[in-house]
N, C-alpha and C positions, 0 to 999 in steps of 0.2 A: 560532485553535490557535496557540501560541507553539511552534515545533518546534524550533527555533535551540538547547537543552541536546540533544534528542536527534541531530540532526544530527553534532554535535561527537563523538558515542558511535561514530556509525555511520562517520564517517571516519577514526577512530583505528587501524583494522585492514578489512584487505580483508574483503569481505562479500558477499553476493548483491545486494546492493541497488546496490552501487559496482560490482559487475562487469557488470551489466544497464543501468548508467550512469542510477541513478533519482536525481530531486533533489526533495527537499522542502519545500516552500513554507508560510510560516505563514498563517494567514488572521486576518481579525478576531474571525471566530466561533467560540465555544469547543467547538462540536459538528461542526466541519468541518476535515477535514485534505486537503491536495493534493498530489498528485507529479507528475511532469512524466518523460516518457522519450522520448527520440529512437530511432527505429527504425532498427536499424543493424546491424550483423555478428553483435554482440554477443545480440542478441534475435528476430534474426529467422530464419524457417525455410528451407531450401535454395530455395525457391521466392522470395523475398525481400518475404514478408510478415510480420509480427508473430506470433510464436509464440505461440500460444493458453495455454502454460505460461506465458510472462512475462507477460502480462496478468493470469493469476492469481497470479504471483509479486507484480507491482506492486501489487495488490489488497491480498493479504495484509500487503506491506510498509507502504502508506498507512495500514491501518487499525491494524498494529502501532504504527508511529510515534504515531498519533492515541493509542491507549490507554496507552502509554509515556508522552506528553505530559501525559494526566490523571491519572496514577497515579506523581507521582515516587518514587523509593526502592524500588521492585516492579518486578517482569519481567513481562512482558504477551507470550504466545506464542500464535500462532495455532492452534486446535482444530478448527477447520470450515473450509471454502472451497469453495464452490458456485458457478458462472458460466453464462453464457450468452453467448456470441460472435455478433452477429448481422451484423457487418460487418468487411472485411479492410481491413489498413492496409499501403500500401508501404512498402518501406525509404527513409527519407531526409524520412518526415512523423513529427510529434512528436505523443503522446498526453497526456491529460492524463487522471489518475483523479484524482474527487472522491470524498471517504468521508465519509457521514452518519453520525453516530452512532443508532443507534436505540434503543438499550437501552443503561444506565451502572449494572451492578448491582456489588456488592463482589467478586465473582469472574468475572462474565462481562460483555464487551461484545458488542454486535451493532453492525456496520457496514454499511449498502448503500455501495457503490462503482459509481460510473459512470465507465467509460472511453469518452473523446471523443477523436476526429481533431483535426488543426488548423483543418479547416473547422468544427468542433464538432457533428458526425454521432456520434452513439452506434456504439460499437464493441461494448463487451461490459458485461453489469450482472453482478454479484458481489455473494454474500454473503459476509461473515468474521463468526466467532464468535471473540473471543481470551478466553483463561482469565488470571485477573491471581492471577500468584502473591505472597502476601505472607509476611512471616515465620512466622508462622502456621501456614500449611501449605506450608511448602518444609522438608523434611527433610532437605535437602543442607546 
């Protein structure tokens, strides 16, 4: 999935992705989007571990980048995020989120996201549903 166009949009203004240190990566697959994030003072809890909220934010953002890449000229927003955290990640490590498209409808996209640490161990599993806003259903 080519995410270069979306990366340019993200880098134009400060936002959650840039504030937490997310880096989005293009892939050769049309239904997979990847992001990385170093665990540091921007996204850790006071005990020095990756915050569960930061993991959910990473998942929602990588799925959002994926949906936006699939739908040029449309807006895609997360409407549901649900996850389970199975392992802690210490400050200094880097996590990788791999989002796999499960359903691509005209108005809804469903993604499964797995976040792993640098050793390849599973950290979190997250499901994200995005709403695709088109000109016909955008009232603004």
